Backbone as a printed PyTorch tensor [residue, N CA C, xyz], in Angstrom:
tensor([[[ 23.0660, -11.0720, -24.0230],
         [ 22.0310, -11.4380, -23.2760],
         [ 22.1260, -11.6470, -22.2510]],

        [[ 20.3510, -11.3500, -21.5760],
         [ 20.4650, -11.4230, -19.7050],
         [ 20.0070, -13.0490, -19.4890]],

        [[ 20.6200, -13.4070, -18.3490],
         [ 19.9560, -14.9510, -18.2250],
         [ 18.3940, -14.5510, -17.7530]],

        [[ 17.8850, -15.6400, -17.7230],
         [ 16.8130, -15.6540, -16.6250],
         [ 16.7510, -14.8500, -15.2860]],

        [[ 17.4290, -15.2530, -14.5230],
         [ 17.6670, -14.9000, -13.5070],
         [ 17.6660, -14.1720, -13.4250]],

        [[ 18.3980, -13.0460, -13.7470],
         [ 18.9270, -11.4020, -14.2590],
         [ 17.9310, -10.8970, -14.3670]],

        [[ 17.2000, -11.2790, -15.4350],
         [ 15.4310, -10.9320, -15.7880],
         [ 14.8510, -10.7350, -14.8230]],

        [[ 14.4450, -11.8700, -13.7980],
         [ 13.6340, -12.0170, -13.0010],
         [ 14.2530, -10.9220, -11.5970]],

        [[ 15.3730, -10.8350, -11.5270],
         [ 15.9390,  -9.7130, -10.5770],
         [ 15.8380,  -8.3430, -11.0230]],

        [[ 15.6270,  -8.0860, -12.1680],
         [ 15.3660,  -6.7280, -12.9120],
         [ 13.7090,  -6.3170, -12.7830]],

        [[ 12.8940,  -7.3820, -13.0010],
         [ 11.6260,  -7.3780, -12.9830],
         [ 11.0560,  -7.3630, -11.6840]],

        [[ 11.7730,  -7.9880, -10.4810],
         [ 11.5270,  -7.6910,  -9.0590],
         [ 12.1400,  -6.0330,  -8.7740]],

        [[ 13.1680,  -5.5320,  -9.2440],
         [ 13.6170,  -3.9530,  -9.2040],
         [ 11.9610,  -3.1030,  -9.9080]],

        [[ 11.9600,  -3.2960, -11.0040],
         [ 11.3790,  -2.4540, -11.7430],
         [  9.4830,  -2.7880, -10.8590]],

        [[  9.3840,  -3.0740, -10.3770],
         [  7.7620,  -3.4820,  -9.6040],
         [  8.1060,  -2.7790,  -8.4530]],

        [[  9.6250,  -3.1700,  -7.6370],
         [  9.7770,  -2.1010,  -5.8500],
         [  9.5430,  -1.4380,  -6.8680]],

        [[ 10.1180,  -0.5520,  -7.0970],
         [ 10.3810,   0.7900,  -8.0070],
         [  8.9900,   1.6990,  -8.6850]],

        [[  8.0550,   0.6770,  -8.9450],
         [  6.7060,   0.8310,  -9.6820],
         [  5.5910,   1.3090,  -8.2570]],

        [[  6.1530,   0.6400,  -6.8480],
         [  5.2470,   0.7420,  -5.8060],
         [  5.2370,   1.4260,  -5.3330]],

        [[  6.7770,   1.8110,  -5.4320],
         [  7.3840,   3.1170,  -4.2720],
         [  7.1050,   4.2360,  -5.2880]],

        [[  6.9490,   4.5210,  -6.7200],
         [  6.9960,   5.5930,  -7.3620],
         [  4.7900,   6.0710,  -7.0280]],

        [[  4.5900,   4.5940,  -7.3420],
         [  2.7390,   5.0070,  -7.3120],
         [  2.4310,   5.5850,  -5.8780]],

        [[  3.1850,   5.1270,  -4.8530],
         [  2.5960,   5.4520,  -3.4390],
         [  2.8560,   6.9350,  -3.1830]],

        [[  4.1970,   7.3100,  -3.6920],
         [  4.4450,   8.8130,  -3.7090],
         [  3.4980,   9.2810,  -4.6800]],

        [[  2.8010,   9.2510,  -5.9100],
         [  1.9560,   9.7080,  -6.5120],
         [  1.3590,  10.1990,  -5.8340]],

        [[  0.4510,   9.0860,  -5.2560],
         [ -0.6410,   8.8920,  -4.1910],
         [ -0.5690,   9.9550,  -3.5210]],

        [[  0.4440,  10.2420,  -2.4530],
         [  0.6250,  10.9190,  -1.6580],
         [  0.6160,  12.3470,  -2.1470]],

        [[  1.6200,  12.6570,  -3.0790],
         [  1.4510,  14.0830,  -3.6880],
         [  0.1770,  14.6060,  -4.2500]],

        [[ -0.7420,  13.7790,  -4.8560],
         [ -1.6360,  13.7930,  -5.4800],
         [ -2.6580,  14.3580,  -4.2580]],

        [[ -2.8640,  13.7770,  -2.8760],
         [ -3.7930,  14.1130,  -1.6310],
         [ -3.2740,  15.6650,  -1.3410]],

        [[ -1.8620,  16.0380,  -1.0270],
         [ -1.3750,  16.3330,  -0.9780],
         [ -2.0140,  17.9160,  -1.6430]],

        [[ -1.9100,  18.1120,  -3.3030],
         [ -2.0600,  18.8420,  -3.7690],
         [ -3.7030,  19.6230,  -4.0850]],

        [[ -4.3690,  18.0030,  -3.7030],
         [ -5.6660,  18.3730,  -3.6380],
         [ -6.6560,  19.0440,  -2.2960]],

        [[ -5.5680,  18.5550,  -1.6510],
         [ -5.8160,  19.5160,  -0.1420],
         [ -5.2910,  20.4260,   0.0050]],

        [[ -4.4700,  21.0890,  -0.4180],
         [ -3.8540,  22.1810,  -0.2380],
         [ -2.3440,  21.9140,   0.5360]],

        [[ -1.9400,  20.6230,   0.4380],
         [ -0.6050,  20.6150,   1.6660],
         [ -1.2790,  20.8660,   2.8230]],

        [[ -2.1580,  21.1960,   3.4060],
         [ -2.2420,  21.7490,   5.3810],
         [ -3.0840,  19.9610,   5.4820]],

        [[ -2.8090,  19.1450,   4.8230],
         [ -3.6490,  17.7640,   5.8210],
         [ -4.9420,  17.4610,   5.5440]],

        [[ -5.7040,  18.4190,   5.5550],
         [ -6.9220,  18.7360,   5.5980],
         [ -7.3980,  19.5090,   6.6210]],

        [[ -6.4750,  20.0940,   7.1490],
         [ -6.9130,  21.4650,   8.4720],
         [ -7.4440,  22.7810,   7.3700]],

        [[ -8.5200,  23.1850,   8.5230],
         [ -9.4420,  23.5410,   7.7900],
         [ -8.6580,  25.2300,   8.1690]],

        [[ -8.1000,  25.3670,   8.0040],
         [ -6.8350,  27.0610,   8.0130],
         [ -6.5420,  27.2420,   6.8410]],

        [[ -7.3970,  28.5020,   6.8140],
         [ -7.5270,  29.3990,   5.1780],
         [ -6.4410,  30.2470,   5.5370]],

        [[ -5.4060,  30.2100,   4.4820],
         [ -4.5230,  31.5940,   4.3830],
         [ -5.0250,  33.1430,   4.6690]],

        [[ -4.8720,  33.5940,   5.0940],
         [ -4.9790,  34.8470,   5.9110],
         [ -4.3270,  36.1280,   4.8300]],

        [[ -2.8750,  35.3840,   4.7500],
         [ -2.8120,  37.0380,   4.0100],
         [ -2.5810,  36.6070,   2.1690]],

        [[ -1.6740,  37.2960,   1.7510],
         [ -1.9980,  37.4650,  -0.0600],
         [ -0.7660,  36.5890,   0.1230]],

        [[  0.3850,  36.9380,   0.7460],
         [  1.8210,  35.9940,   0.5030],
         [  1.3420,  33.9610,   0.5950]],

        [[  0.8320,  33.9620,   1.7980],
         [  0.8340,  32.5980,   1.8230],
         [ -0.3940,  31.7720,   0.9180]],

        [[ -1.3760,  32.5180,   0.3170],
         [ -2.1730,  31.7480,  -0.7590],
         [ -1.3950,  31.4850,  -1.9660]],

        [[  0.2510,  32.6200,  -2.1590],
         [  0.9510,  32.4850,  -3.2500],
         [  1.8630,  31.3750,  -3.0870]],

        [[  1.9920,  31.3730,  -1.9620],
         [  3.1830,  29.9210,  -1.6960],
         [  2.1360,  28.8050,  -1.2810]],

        [[  0.9300,  28.6130,  -1.5590],
         [  0.1330,  27.7130,  -0.9500],
         [  0.0920,  26.9180,  -2.7340]],

        [[  0.0030,  27.7070,  -3.6020],
         [ -0.3160,  27.9190,  -5.0440],
         [  1.0540,  27.3260,  -5.3050]],

        [[  1.9000,  27.8880,  -5.0240],
         [  3.2240,  27.7380,  -5.8110],
         [  3.7020,  26.2050,  -5.1370]],

        [[  3.4240,  25.6760,  -4.1030],
         [  3.7660,  24.1150,  -3.4550],
         [  2.4010,  23.2360,  -4.5090]],

        [[  1.3780,  23.6460,  -4.2990],
         [  0.6580,  22.8780,  -5.3620],
         [  0.8730,  22.7890,  -6.8350]],

        [[  1.3990,  23.5360,  -7.2550],
         [  1.8600,  23.7390,  -8.7580],
         [  3.3160,  22.5030,  -8.9520]],

        [[  4.2080,  22.8180,  -7.2890],
         [  4.9660,  22.0760,  -7.5680],
         [  5.1340,  20.5730,  -7.4590]],

        [[  3.6450,  20.1750,  -6.5730],
         [  3.4230,  18.4960,  -6.9190],
         [  2.8550,  18.2380,  -7.5810]],

        [[  2.1450,  18.8740,  -8.4620],
         [  1.4360,  18.0440,  -9.5800],
         [  2.5190,  18.0970, -10.2400]],

        [[  3.8900,  19.1060, -10.6390],
         [  4.3870,  18.7090, -11.5750],
         [  5.1290,  17.4440, -10.9850]],

        [[  5.4420,  17.2620,  -9.8450],
         [  6.5040,  15.5830,  -9.0100],
         [  5.6070,  14.3720,  -9.6840]],

        [[  3.9270,  14.8270,  -9.6530],
         [  3.3610,  14.0600,  -9.6900],
         [  3.2090,  13.6330, -11.2200]],

        [[  3.3340,  14.5500, -12.4260],
         [  3.7350,  14.0540, -14.1360],
         [  4.4660,  13.5660, -13.8380]],

        [[  6.0190,  14.0030, -13.3370],
         [  7.0930,  12.9190, -13.6820],
         [  6.7520,  11.8830, -13.6760]],

        [[  6.3710,  11.2030, -12.0290],
         [  6.3220,   9.7240, -11.5940],
         [  4.9920,   9.6440, -12.5020]],

        [[  4.1910,  10.2040, -13.0350],
         [  3.3090,   9.2440, -14.0640],
         [  4.0510,   9.0740, -15.0150]],

        [[  5.1800,   9.3010, -15.7060],
         [  6.2530,   9.5710, -16.8670],
         [  6.7920,   8.2210, -16.4320]],

        [[  7.8480,   8.0900, -15.2100],
         [  8.4710,   7.3140, -14.9030],
         [  7.4820,   5.4630, -14.6990]],

        [[  6.4860,   6.0320, -14.5410],
         [  5.7570,   4.4740, -14.1440],
         [  5.1660,   4.1550, -15.4590]],

        [[  4.7920,   5.0690, -16.6730],
         [  4.8560,   4.2210, -17.7980],
         [  6.1320,   4.2220, -18.8330]],

        [[  7.1280,   4.1900, -18.0530],
         [  8.4970,   4.0310, -18.2110],
         [  8.6320,   2.7410, -18.0770]],

        [[  8.1510,   2.8160, -16.6830],
         [  8.8230,   1.2600, -15.8480],
         [  7.5010,   0.5590, -16.6210]],

        [[  6.2560,   0.6880, -16.9650],
         [  5.2860,  -0.7610, -17.7790],
         [  5.7670,  -0.8400, -18.8340]],

        [[  6.6920,   0.2210, -19.6230],
         [  7.3310,  -0.5410, -20.6010],
         [  8.4360,  -1.2220, -20.6520]],

        [[  9.3500,  -1.1500, -19.7320],
         [ 10.3080,  -1.8820, -19.4540],
         [  9.7310,  -3.2140, -19.2620]],

        [[  9.0290,  -3.3560, -18.6340],
         [  8.2700,  -4.6450, -17.7080],
         [  7.7020,  -5.3330, -19.5020]],

        [[  7.1760,  -4.4350, -20.2940],
         [  6.3720,  -5.0560, -21.5740],
         [  8.0450,  -5.3650, -22.5110]],

        [[  8.8620,  -4.6970, -22.3820],
         [ 10.3640,  -5.5570, -22.9280],
         [ 10.6210,  -6.8530, -22.7710]],

        [[ 10.6960,  -6.7910, -20.8000],
         [ 11.6370,  -8.1590, -20.5600],
         [ 10.2770,  -9.2640, -20.8390]],

        [[  8.7510,  -9.0910, -21.2160],
         [  8.0790,  -9.9480, -21.6440],
         [  8.2250, -10.1920, -23.0230]],

        [[  8.4180,  -9.5500, -23.3390],
         [  9.1800,  -9.4720, -24.8580],
         [ 10.7080, -10.3280, -25.1720]],

        [[ 10.9360,  -9.9810, -24.3300],
         [ 12.1920, -10.6660, -24.8850],
         [ 13.6160,  -9.5530, -25.5610]],

        [[ 13.1000,  -8.2260, -25.0700],
         [ 13.7930,  -6.9640, -25.7000],
         [ 14.6120,  -6.3730, -24.2820]],

        [[ 14.1970,  -6.4570, -23.0880],
         [ 14.5960,  -5.4970, -22.3520],
         [ 16.4600,  -5.9270, -22.1860]],

        [[ 17.2490,  -4.8850, -21.9300],
         [ 18.2870,  -4.8270, -22.1000],
         [ 19.2830,  -3.9890, -23.3790]],

        [[ 18.2050,  -4.4190, -24.3220],
         [ 18.3800,  -3.9050, -25.4030],
         [ 18.6800,  -2.1690, -25.4010]],

        [[ 19.3650,  -1.3060, -26.3730],
         [ 19.3330,  -0.1780, -26.6530],
         [ 18.4550,  -0.0020, -27.7500]],

        [[ 17.4440,   0.7380, -27.8540],
         [ 16.3600,   0.5390, -28.6420],
         [ 16.7750,   1.5160, -30.0160]],

        [[ 17.4340,   2.8940, -29.7520],
         [ 18.4970,   3.4080, -30.4630],
         [ 19.1820,   2.5390, -31.4000]],

        [[ 20.0570,   1.8740, -30.8230],
         [ 20.9130,   0.9920, -31.4640],
         [ 20.3900,  -0.3380, -32.0600]],

        [[ 19.3340,  -0.5750, -31.6500],
         [ 18.7090,  -1.5960, -32.6340],
         [ 18.2110,  -0.6030, -34.0660]],

        [[ 17.6830,   0.2520, -34.0310],
         [ 16.7880,   0.9690, -35.0220],
         [ 17.6000,   1.1500, -36.2420]],

        [[ 19.0770,   1.5690, -35.3790],
         [ 20.2540,   2.4700, -36.4180],
         [ 20.7150,   1.0390, -37.1630]],

        [[ 20.4210,  -0.4880, -36.7190],
         [ 20.9120,  -1.7840, -37.1490],
         [ 22.4540,  -2.0590, -36.2950]],

        [[ 22.5780,  -1.4550, -35.8340],
         [ 24.1150,  -1.8880, -35.1690],
         [ 23.9570,  -3.4820, -34.2660]],

        [[ 25.2050,  -4.1960, -34.5040],
         [ 25.5950,  -5.0640, -34.0160],
         [ 25.1810,  -5.7310, -32.5860]],

        [[ 23.9750,  -6.6010, -32.5940],
         [ 23.2550,  -7.0960, -31.0350],
         [ 24.8500,  -6.6860, -30.4100]],

        [[ 26.1100,  -7.1290, -30.5250],
         [ 26.8630,  -7.0550, -29.2410],
         [ 27.3300,  -5.9880, -28.8640]],

        [[ 26.7430,  -4.8340, -29.6890],
         [ 27.4690,  -2.9650, -29.7910],
         [ 26.1800,  -2.7200, -29.1760]],

        [[ 24.7200,  -3.4620, -29.3640],
         [ 23.5850,  -2.5600, -28.5300],
         [ 23.1910,  -2.7740, -27.6580]],

        [[ 23.5920,  -3.2480, -26.0310],
         [ 23.4280,  -3.6460, -25.2700],
         [ 23.5550,  -2.1830, -24.3880]],

        [[ 22.7730,  -2.0110, -23.4290],
         [ 22.3960,  -1.3130, -21.7380],
         [ 23.3030,  -2.0900, -21.0990]],

        [[ 24.3110,  -1.3270, -20.1920],
         [ 25.0930,  -1.8890, -19.5230],
         [ 24.3260,  -2.6470, -18.0920]],

        [[ 24.8760,  -3.5920, -17.6410],
         [ 24.2280,  -3.8270, -16.2690],
         [ 24.0260,  -2.6070, -15.1890]],

        [[ 25.2010,  -2.0100, -15.2400],
         [ 25.4240,  -1.2710, -14.2550],
         [ 24.4100,   0.3200, -14.6930]],

        [[ 23.9730,   0.7470, -15.5840],
         [ 22.5820,   1.2220, -16.1180],
         [ 21.8230,   0.6530, -16.0840]],

        [[ 21.5790,   0.0280, -15.8700],
         [ 20.0080,  -0.6520, -16.1210],
         [ 19.4470,  -1.5250, -14.0150]],

        [[ 20.6560,  -1.3080, -13.7100],
         [ 20.6220,  -1.5040, -12.0090],
         [ 20.2500,   0.2910, -11.7900]],

        [[ 20.6110,   1.0950, -12.4270],
         [ 20.6700,   2.7540, -11.5190],
         [ 19.2160,   2.9830, -12.3840]],

        [[ 19.3500,   2.9070, -13.7740],
         [ 17.5220,   3.0170, -14.3040],
         [ 17.1920,   2.0120, -14.9400]],

        [[ 16.3680,   0.8660, -14.3790],
         [ 16.0740,  -0.2220, -14.8810],
         [ 14.7040,  -0.3900, -15.7980]],

        [[ 14.4340,   1.1150, -16.2930],
         [ 13.2270,   1.2100, -16.6790],
         [ 14.2500,   1.9970, -18.4890]],

        [[ 15.0880,   2.0890, -18.0160],
         [ 16.3720,   2.6440, -19.7010],
         [ 16.2470,   2.1700, -20.7670]],

        [[ 15.9880,   2.4500, -22.2690],
         [ 15.5040,   2.7130, -22.7920],
         [ 16.7740,   2.5410, -23.8840]],

        [[ 17.7130,   3.5870, -23.5950],
         [ 18.9060,   3.5700, -24.8110],
         [ 20.4380,   3.0830, -23.3680]],

        [[ 21.0560,   3.0750, -24.4600],
         [ 22.6070,   3.1760, -23.8380],
         [ 22.9600,   4.5570, -23.5100]],

        [[ 23.9250,   4.2640, -22.4800],
         [ 24.5860,   6.1110, -22.3340],
         [ 25.3730,   6.6150, -23.5820]],

        [[ 25.7590,   6.6850, -24.4380],
         [ 25.9410,   6.7320, -25.5080],
         [ 24.7800,   7.5420, -26.4050]],

        [[ 23.8290,   6.7740, -26.5320],
         [ 22.5800,   6.9350, -27.6010],
         [ 21.4820,   8.0110, -26.4450]],

        [[ 22.0010,   7.8880, -25.1480],
         [ 21.0830,   8.7730, -24.0690],
         [ 21.3080,  10.1510, -24.3550]],

        [[ 22.9920,  10.1070, -24.3970],
         [ 23.3780,  11.8270, -24.3320],
         [ 23.3120,  12.4970, -25.4910]],

        [[ 23.3880,  11.4380, -26.6640],
         [ 23.1440,  11.7250, -27.7050],
         [ 21.5620,  12.9560, -28.2110]],

        [[ 20.6970,  11.8180, -27.3060],
         [ 19.1950,  12.2790, -27.6520],
         [ 18.6850,  13.4320, -26.5370]],

        [[ 19.8730,  13.3780, -25.3780],
         [ 19.7180,  14.7480, -24.5830],
         [ 20.2930,  16.0160, -25.4910]],

        [[ 21.5100,  16.0070, -26.3560],
         [ 21.7050,  16.7370, -27.3020],
         [ 21.3050,  17.6750, -27.7840]],

        [[ 20.5410,  16.8300, -28.3310],
         [ 19.1720,  17.0040, -29.3170],
         [ 18.0920,  17.4640, -28.8310]],

        [[ 18.1280,  17.5920, -27.5380],
         [ 16.8740,  17.9500, -27.1800],
         [ 17.0600,  19.9040, -26.4200]],

        [[ 18.5450,  19.6960, -26.3640],
         [ 18.9170,  21.1590, -26.2550],
         [ 18.6830,  22.4790, -27.1280]]])
């Protein structure tokens, strides 16, 4: 069980990551919509330049999509803090493992503060996705 002080530290970490990712999303969205040229009126004159611009826009939009997913996970993690379930592995809990074995390590939470699963369960989940 995490202490109140630790929960506040994780909340602060989540809010910091959330602010950074929101800034990234805004910047990438602006770049994708402006064509990545910072709003210059220079239009590509060669077909290869058009292809490069389209590729860069596609990459930016994919990054935005991934960042939106991270923002969603951060929101869910903040909800788990409020609900008192933060730090519990969702898969272990679903499978009925004892509370002592269903915790996400503090090391993992510091690295990925929005993690839903312990390392073992996440590995299994990723293997099933392959």
